[in-house]
PyMOL Python script that loads the backbone (N, CA, C, O; Angstrom):
from pymol import cmd

cmd.read_pdbstr("""\
ATOM      1  N   UNK A   1       0.843  -1.176   0.000  1.00  0.00           N
ATOM      2  CA  UNK A   1       0.000   0.000   0.000  1.00  0.00           C
ATOM      3  C   UNK A   1       0.892   1.244   0.000  1.00  0.00           C
ATOM      4  O   UNK A   1       1.866   1.328   0.749  1.00  0.00           O
ATOM      5  N   UNK A   2       0.547   2.189  -0.838  1.00  0.00           N
ATOM      6  CA  UNK A   2       1.345   3.402  -0.917  1.00  0.00           C
ATOM      7  C   UNK A   2       1.081   4.292   0.289  1.00  0.00           C
ATOM      8  O   UNK A   2       0.101   4.116   1.013  1.00  0.00           O
ATOM      9  N   UNK A   3       1.975   5.247   0.485  1.00  0.00           N
ATOM     10  CA  UNK A   3       1.869   6.167   1.613  1.00  0.00           C
ATOM     11  C   UNK A   3       0.581   6.981   1.542  1.00  0.00           C
ATOM     12  O   UNK A   3      -0.082   7.184   2.560  1.00  0.00           O
ATOM     13  N   UNK A   4       0.226   7.443   0.360  1.00  0.00           N
ATOM     14  CA  UNK A   4      -0.991   8.244   0.190  1.00  0.00           C
ATOM     15  C   UNK A   4      -2.227   7.389   0.448  1.00  0.00           C
ATOM     16  O   UNK A   4      -3.168   7.844   1.098  1.00  0.00           O
ATOM     17  N   UNK A   5      -2.234   6.187  -0.042  1.00  0.00           N
ATOM     18  CA  UNK A   5      -3.360   5.289   0.182  1.00  0.00           C
ATOM     19  C   UNK A   5      -3.520   4.989   1.667  1.00  0.00           C
ATOM     20  O   UNK A   5      -4.636   4.947   2.184  1.00  0.00           O
ATOM     21  N   UNK A   6      -2.402   4.781   2.343  1.00  0.00           N
ATOM     22  CA  UNK A   6      -2.439   4.505   3.779  1.00  0.00           C
ATOM     23  C   UNK A   6      -2.975   5.714   4.546  1.00  0.00           C
ATOM     24  O   UNK A   6      -3.759   5.556   5.482  1.00  0.00           O
ATOM     25  N   UNK A   7      -2.556   6.918   4.154  1.00  0.00           N
ATOM     26  CA  UNK A   7      -3.043   8.130   4.801  1.00  0.00           C
ATOM     27  C   UNK A   7      -4.547   8.285   4.604  1.00  0.00           C
ATOM     28  O   UNK A   7      -5.273   8.635   5.535  1.00  0.00           O
ATOM     29  N   UNK A   8      -5.008   8.021   3.381  1.00  0.00           N
ATOM     30  CA  UNK A   8      -6.444   8.109   3.109  1.00  0.00           C
ATOM     31  C   UNK A   8      -7.221   7.128   3.975  1.00  0.00           C
ATOM     32  O   UNK A   8      -8.269   7.467   4.524  1.00  0.00           O
ATOM     33  N   UNK A   9      -6.710   5.931   4.093  1.00  0.00           N
ATOM     34  CA  UNK A   9      -7.372   4.919   4.913  1.00  0.00           C
ATOM     35  C   UNK A   9      -7.388   5.336   6.383  1.00  0.00           C
ATOM     36  O   UNK A   9      -8.394   5.154   7.070  1.00  0.00           O
ATOM     37  N   UNK A  10      -6.280   5.894   6.864  1.00  0.00           N
ATOM     38  CA  UNK A  10      -6.212   6.373   8.250  1.00  0.00           C
ATOM     39  C   UNK A  10      -7.217   7.500   8.488  1.00  0.00           C
ATOM     40  O   UNK A  10      -7.869   7.543   9.531  1.00  0.00           O
ATOM     41  N   UNK A  11      -7.339   8.402   7.532  1.00  0.00           N
ATOM     42  CA  UNK A  11      -8.283   9.513   7.650  1.00  0.00           C
ATOM     43  C   UNK A  11      -9.709   8.972   7.698  1.00  0.00           C
ATOM     44  O   UNK A  11     -10.516   9.425   8.510  1.00  0.00           O
ATOM     45  N   UNK A  12     -10.023   8.011   6.838  1.00  0.00           N
ATOM     46  CA  UNK A  12     -11.362   7.422   6.830  1.00  0.00           C
ATOM     47  C   UNK A  12     -11.686   6.783   8.175  1.00  0.00           C
ATOM     48  O   UNK A  12     -12.787   6.955   8.699  1.00  0.00           O
ATOM     49  N   UNK A  13     -10.738   6.056   8.729  1.00  0.00           N
ATOM     50  CA  UNK A  13     -10.949   5.389  10.009  1.00  0.00           C
ATOM     51  C   UNK A  13     -11.171   6.407  11.115  1.00  0.00           C
ATOM     52  O   UNK A  13     -12.081   6.259  11.930  1.00  0.00           O
ATOM     53  N   UNK A  14     -10.340   7.438  11.140  1.00  0.00           N
ATOM     54  CA  UNK A  14     -10.456   8.465  12.174  1.00  0.00           C
ATOM     55  C   UNK A  14     -11.764   9.249  12.037  1.00  0.00           C
ATOM     56  O   UNK A  14     -12.408   9.565  13.037  1.00  0.00           O
ATOM     57  N   UNK A  15     -12.152   9.561  10.804  1.00  0.00           N
ATOM     58  CA  UNK A  15     -13.411  10.271  10.588  1.00  0.00           C
ATOM     59  C   UNK A  15     -14.614   9.424  11.020  1.00  0.00           C
ATOM     60  O   UNK A  15     -15.561   9.933  11.619  1.00  0.00           O
ATOM     61  N   UNK A  16     -14.561   8.159  10.714  1.00  0.00           N
ATOM     62  CA  UNK A  16     -15.646   7.268  11.108  1.00  0.00           C
ATOM     63  C   UNK A  16     -15.748   7.188  12.631  1.00  0.00           C
ATOM     64  O   UNK A  16     -16.848   7.208  13.183  1.00  0.00           O
ATOM     65  N   UNK A  17     -14.619   7.100  13.296  1.00  0.00           N
ATOM     66  CA  UNK A  17     -14.600   7.060  14.755  1.00  0.00           C
ATOM     67  C   UNK A  17     -15.168   8.352  15.344  1.00  0.00           C
ATOM     68  O   UNK A  17     -15.985   8.313  16.264  1.00  0.00           O
ATOM     69  N   UNK A  18     -14.736   9.484  14.816  1.00  0.00           N
ATOM     70  CA  UNK A  18     -15.253  10.770  15.283  1.00  0.00           C
ATOM     71  C   UNK A  18     -16.759  10.872  15.047  1.00  0.00           C
ATOM     72  O   UNK A  18     -17.500  11.338  15.912  1.00  0.00           O
ATOM     73  N   UNK A  19     -17.197  10.440  13.890  1.00  0.00           N
ATOM     74  CA  UNK A  19     -18.622  10.494  13.552  1.00  0.00           C
ATOM     75  C   UNK A  19     -19.440   9.671  14.533  1.00  0.00           C
ATOM     76  O   UNK A  19     -20.484  10.122  15.006  1.00  0.00           O
ATOM     77  N   UNK A  20     -18.978   8.478  14.838  1.00  0.00           N
ATOM     78  CA  UNK A  20     -19.705   7.620  15.774  1.00  0.00           C
ATOM     79  C   UNK A  20     -19.775   8.245  17.164  1.00  0.00           C
ATOM     80  O   UNK A  20     -20.823   8.221  17.810  1.00  0.00           O
ATOM     81  N   UNK A  21     -18.653   8.805  17.622  1.00  0.00           N
ATOM     82  CA  UNK A  21     -18.632   9.449  18.935  1.00  0.00           C
ATOM     83  C   UNK A  21     -19.554  10.658  18.981  1.00  0.00           C
ATOM     84  O   UNK A  21     -20.280  10.848  19.957  1.00  0.00           O
ATOM     85  N   UNK A  22     -19.532  11.470  17.943  1.00  0.00           N
ATOM     86  CA  UNK A  22     -20.390  12.647  17.897  1.00  0.00           C
ATOM     87  C   UNK A  22     -21.866  12.255  17.796  1.00  0.00           C
ATOM     88  O   UNK A  22     -22.731  12.922  18.363  1.00  0.00           O
ATOM     89  N   UNK A  23     -22.144  11.181  17.080  1.00  0.00           N
ATOM     90  CA  UNK A  23     -23.517  10.696  16.947  1.00  0.00           C
ATOM     91  C   UNK A  23     -24.064  10.272  18.316  1.00  0.00           C
ATOM     92  O   UNK A  23     -25.199  10.596  18.664  1.00  0.00           O
ATOM     93  N   UNK A  24     -23.245   9.543  19.091  1.00  0.00           N
ATOM     94  CA  UNK A  24     -23.652   9.125  20.436  1.00  0.00           C
ATOM     95  C   UNK A  24     -23.882  10.346  21.324  1.00  0.00           C
ATOM     96  O   UNK A  24     -24.855  10.407  22.076  1.00  0.00           O
ATOM     97  N   UNK A  25     -22.981  11.306  21.227  1.00  0.00           N
ATOM     98  CA  UNK A  25     -23.087  12.511  22.039  1.00  0.00           C
ATOM     99  C   UNK A  25     -24.356  13.283  21.661  1.00  0.00           C
ATOM    100  O   UNK A  25     -25.069  13.776  22.536  1.00  0.00           O
ATOM    101  N   UNK A  26     -24.630  13.384  20.386  1.00  0.00           N
ATOM    102  CA  UNK A  26     -25.822  14.092  19.905  1.00  0.00           C
ATOM    103  C   UNK A  26     -27.091  13.419  20.424  1.00  0.00           C
ATOM    104  O   UNK A  26     -28.006  14.097  20.891  1.00  0.00           O
ATOM    105  N   UNK A  27     -27.147  12.103  20.345  1.00  0.00           N
ATOM    106  CA  UNK A  27     -28.323  11.384  20.830  1.00  0.00           C
ATOM    107  C   UNK A  27     -28.521  11.587  22.329  1.00  0.00           C
ATOM    108  O   UNK A  27     -29.653  11.732  22.793  1.00  0.00           O
ATOM    109  N   UNK A  28     -27.442  11.599  23.076  1.00  0.00           N
ATOM    110  CA  UNK A  28     -27.543  11.819  24.520  1.00  0.00           C
ATOM    111  C   UNK A  28     -28.105  13.203  24.812  1.00  0.00           C
ATOM    112  O   UNK A  28     -28.917  13.373  25.721  1.00  0.00           O
ATOM    113  N   UNK A  29     -27.668  14.188  24.038  1.00  0.00           N
ATOM    114  CA  UNK A  29     -28.134  15.557  24.261  1.00  0.00           C
ATOM    115  C   UNK A  29     -29.590  15.714  23.835  1.00  0.00           C
ATOM    116  O   UNK A  29     -30.390  16.290  24.572  1.00  0.00           O
ATOM    117  N   UNK A  30     -29.936  15.218  22.672  1.00  0.00           N
ATOM    118  CA  UNK A  30     -31.277  15.458  22.136  1.00  0.00           C
ATOM    119  C   UNK A  30     -32.351  14.547  22.725  1.00  0.00           C
ATOM    120  O   UNK A  30     -33.477  14.991  22.950  1.00  0.00           O
ATOM    121  N   UNK A  31     -32.023  13.286  22.977  1.00  0.00           N
ATOM    122  CA  UNK A  31     -33.038  12.348  23.444  1.00  0.00           C
ATOM    123  C   UNK A  31     -33.077  12.227  24.961  1.00  0.00           C
ATOM    124  O   UNK A  31     -34.152  12.130  25.554  1.00  0.00           O
ATOM    125  N   UNK A  32     -31.923  12.233  25.579  1.00  0.00           N
ATOM    126  CA  UNK A  32     -31.870  12.025  27.025  1.00  0.00           C
ATOM    127  C   UNK A  32     -31.646  13.323  27.794  1.00  0.00           C
ATOM    128  O   UNK A  32     -31.669  13.336  29.025  1.00  0.00           O
ATOM    129  N   UNK A  33     -31.430  14.409  27.063  1.00  0.00           N
ATOM    130  CA  UNK A  33     -31.178  15.720  27.654  1.00  0.00           C
ATOM    131  C   UNK A  33     -30.005  15.698  28.632  1.00  0.00           C
ATOM    132  O   UNK A  33     -30.034  16.338  29.684  1.00  0.00           O
ATOM    133  N   UNK A  34     -28.968  14.940  28.253  1.00  0.00           N
ATOM    134  CA  UNK A  34     -27.755  14.828  29.058  1.00  0.00           C
ATOM    135  C   UNK A  34     -26.621  15.527  28.323  1.00  0.00           C
ATOM    136  O   UNK A  34     -26.331  15.209  27.170  1.00  0.00           O
ATOM    137  N   UNK A  35     -25.988  16.469  28.987  1.00  0.00           N
ATOM    138  CA  UNK A  35     -24.843  17.140  28.387  1.00  0.00           C
ATOM    139  C   UNK A  35     -23.619  16.229  28.460  1.00  0.00           C
ATOM    140  O   UNK A  35     -23.469  15.471  29.419  1.00  0.00           O
ATOM    141  N   UNK A  36     -22.743  16.297  27.456  1.00  0.00           N
ATOM    142  CA  UNK A  36     -21.549  15.449  27.478  1.00  0.00           C
ATOM    143  C   UNK A  36     -20.587  15.876  28.577  1.00  0.00           C
ATOM    144  O   UNK A  36     -20.554  17.039  28.979  1.00  0.00           O
ATOM    145  N   UNK A  37     -19.818  14.928  29.046  1.00  0.00           N
ATOM    146  CA  UNK A  37     -18.800  15.212  30.047  1.00  0.00           C
ATOM    147  C   UNK A  37     -17.682  16.033  29.396  1.00  0.00           C
ATOM    148  O   UNK A  37     -17.340  15.800  28.237  1.00  0.00           O
ATOM    149  N   UNK A  38     -17.117  16.984  30.131  1.00  0.00           N
ATOM    150  CA  UNK A  38     -16.033  17.802  29.567  1.00  0.00           C
ATOM    151  C   UNK A  38     -14.862  16.968  29.042  1.00  0.00           C
ATOM    152  O   UNK A  38     -14.261  17.313  28.024  1.00  0.00           O
ATOM    153  N   UNK A  39     -14.540  15.880  29.728  1.00  0.00           N
ATOM    154  CA  UNK A  39     -13.438  15.025  29.267  1.00  0.00           C
ATOM    155  C   UNK A  39     -13.757  14.376  27.927  1.00  0.00           C
ATOM    156  O   UNK A  39     -12.867  14.192  27.097  1.00  0.00           O
ATOM    157  N   UNK A  40     -15.022  14.027  27.713  1.00  0.00           N
ATOM    158  CA  UNK A  40     -15.421  13.441  26.434  1.00  0.00           C
ATOM    159  C   UNK A  40     -15.250  14.456  25.297  1.00  0.00           C
ATOM    160  O   UNK A  40     -14.799  14.112  24.205  1.00  0.00           O
ATOM    161  N   UNK A  41     -15.610  15.691  25.569  1.00  0.00           N
ATOM    162  CA  UNK A  41     -15.467  16.749  24.564  1.00  0.00           C
ATOM    163  C   UNK A  41     -13.982  16.992  24.290  1.00  0.00           C
ATOM    164  O   UNK A  41     -13.585  17.140  23.134  1.00  0.00           O
ATOM    165  N   UNK A  42     -13.170  17.035  25.328  1.00  0.00           N
ATOM    166  CA  UNK A  42     -11.728  17.238  25.161  1.00  0.00           C
ATOM    167  C   UNK A  42     -11.109  16.100  24.354  1.00  0.00           C
ATOM    168  O   UNK A  42     -10.224  16.332  23.530  1.00  0.00           O
ATOM    169  N   UNK A  43     -11.570  14.874  24.588  1.00  0.00           N
ATOM    170  CA  UNK A  43     -11.062  13.721  23.838  1.00  0.00           C
ATOM    171  C   UNK A  43     -11.379  13.859  22.356  1.00  0.00           C
ATOM    172  O   UNK A  43     -10.525  13.599  21.508  1.00  0.00           O
ATOM    173  N   UNK A  44     -12.605  14.268  22.043  1.00  0.00           N
ATOM    174  CA  UNK A  44     -12.980  14.441  20.639  1.00  0.00           C
ATOM    175  C   UNK A  44     -12.191  15.575  19.986  1.00  0.00           C
ATOM    176  O   UNK A  44     -11.797  15.468  18.825  1.00  0.00           O
ATOM    177  N   UNK A  45     -11.963  16.645  20.716  1.00  0.00           N
ATOM    178  CA  UNK A  45     -11.159  17.755  20.179  1.00  0.00           C
ATOM    179  C   UNK A  45      -9.743  17.269  19.898  1.00  0.00           C
ATOM    180  O   UNK A  45      -9.159  17.609  18.869  1.00  0.00           O
ATOM    181  N   UNK A  46      -9.197  16.484  20.802  1.00  0.00           N
ATOM    182  CA  UNK A  46      -7.850  15.942  20.604  1.00  0.00           C
ATOM    183  C   UNK A  46      -7.797  15.043  19.367  1.00  0.00           C
ATOM    184  O   UNK A  46      -6.851  15.111  18.582  1.00  0.00           O
ATOM    185  N   UNK A  47      -8.815  14.204  19.202  1.00  0.00           N
ATOM    186  CA  UNK A  47      -8.871  13.338  18.021  1.00  0.00           C
ATOM    187  C   UNK A  47      -8.971  14.158  16.743  1.00  0.00           C
ATOM    188  O   UNK A  47      -8.364  13.810  15.730  1.00  0.00           O
ATOM    189  N   UNK A  48      -9.729  15.240  16.786  1.00  0.00           N
ATOM    190  CA  UNK A  48      -9.854  16.103  15.613  1.00  0.00           C
ATOM    191  C   UNK A  48      -8.524  16.796  15.309  1.00  0.00           C
ATOM    192  O   UNK A  48      -8.161  16.956  14.144  1.00  0.00           O
ATOM    193  N   UNK A  49      -7.804  17.203  16.345  1.00  0.00           N
ATOM    194  CA  UNK A  49      -6.481  17.798  16.148  1.00  0.00           C
ATOM    195  C   UNK A  49      -5.517  16.806  15.508  1.00  0.00           C
ATOM    196  O   UNK A  49      -4.750  17.163  14.614  1.00  0.00           O
ATOM    197  N   UNK A  50      -5.561  15.562  15.968  1.00  0.00           N
ATOM    198  CA  UNK A  50      -4.707  14.522  15.387  1.00  0.00           C
ATOM    199  C   UNK A  50      -5.048  14.297  13.919  1.00  0.00           C
ATOM    200  O   UNK A  50      -4.158  14.137  13.084  1.00  0.00           O
ATOM    201  N   UNK A  51      -6.323  14.288  13.615  1.00  0.00           N
ATOM    202  CA  UNK A  51      -6.752  14.114  12.230  1.00  0.00           C
ATOM    203  C   UNK A  51      -6.272  15.270  11.366  1.00  0.00           C
ATOM    204  O   UNK A  51      -5.797  15.060  10.250  1.00  0.00           O
ATOM    205  N   UNK A  52      -6.392  16.472  11.871  1.00  0.00           N
ATOM    206  CA  UNK A  52      -5.942  17.650  11.128  1.00  0.00           C
ATOM    207  C   UNK A  52      -4.445  17.563  10.848  1.00  0.00           C
ATOM    208  O   UNK A  52      -4.008  17.878   9.742  1.00  0.00           O
ATOM    209  N   UNK A  53      -3.659  17.144  11.829  1.00  0.00           N
ATOM    210  CA  UNK A  53      -2.223  16.986  11.631  1.00  0.00           C
ATOM    211  C   UNK A  53      -1.938  15.948  10.564  1.00  0.00           C
ATOM    212  O   UNK A  53      -1.051  16.133   9.730  1.00  0.00           O
ATOM    213  N   UNK A  54      -2.692  14.853  10.588  1.00  0.00           N
ATOM    214  CA  UNK A  54      -2.502  13.799   9.586  1.00  0.00           C
ATOM    215  C   UNK A  54      -2.821  14.313   8.190  1.00  0.00           C
ATOM    216  O   UNK A  54      -2.100  14.013   7.239  1.00  0.00           O
ATOM    217  N   UNK A  55      -3.883  15.078   8.062  1.00  0.00           N
ATOM    218  CA  UNK A  55      -4.279  15.612   6.760  1.00  0.00           C
ATOM    219  C   UNK A  55      -3.271  16.630   6.255  1.00  0.00           C
ATOM    220  O   UNK A  55      -2.958  16.659   5.065  1.00  0.00           O
ATOM    221  N   UNK A  56      -2.762  17.465   7.152  1.00  0.00           N
ATOM    222  CA  UNK A  56      -1.835  18.529   6.755  1.00  0.00           C
ATOM    223  C   UNK A  56      -0.435  17.998   6.432  1.00  0.00           C
ATOM    224  O   UNK A  56       0.300  18.631   5.674  1.00  0.00           O
ATOM    225  N   UNK A  57      -0.061  16.858   6.990  1.00  0.00           N
ATOM    226  CA  UNK A  57       1.273  16.327   6.719  1.00  0.00           C
ATOM    227  C   UNK A  57       1.358  15.799   5.292  1.00  0.00           C
ATOM    228  O   UNK A  57       0.444  15.141   4.796  1.00  0.00           O
ATOM    229  N   UNK A  58       2.471  16.103   4.652  1.00  0.00           N
ATOM    230  CA  UNK A  58       2.665  15.655   3.258  1.00  0.00           C
ATOM    231  C   UNK A  58       3.984  14.987   3.085  1.00  0.00           C
ATOM    232  O   UNK A  58       4.315  14.549   1.984  1.00  0.00           O
TER     233      UNK A  58
END
""", "prot")
cmd.dss("prot")
cmd.show_as("cartoon", "prot")
cmd.util.cbc("prot")
cmd.orient("prot")
């Protein structure tokens, strides 16, 4: 697998993980009226930062 192909696959995996986490958080807020824990939000922000670094690296 080439480096670019591997990066694309890594981005897809990370995006899917972020999407699933955000979907769970959204359902908790809208259906159960529960706000997310600050640590959960910080974890997602960290994951998004890692993804951004991966995308920006060439």
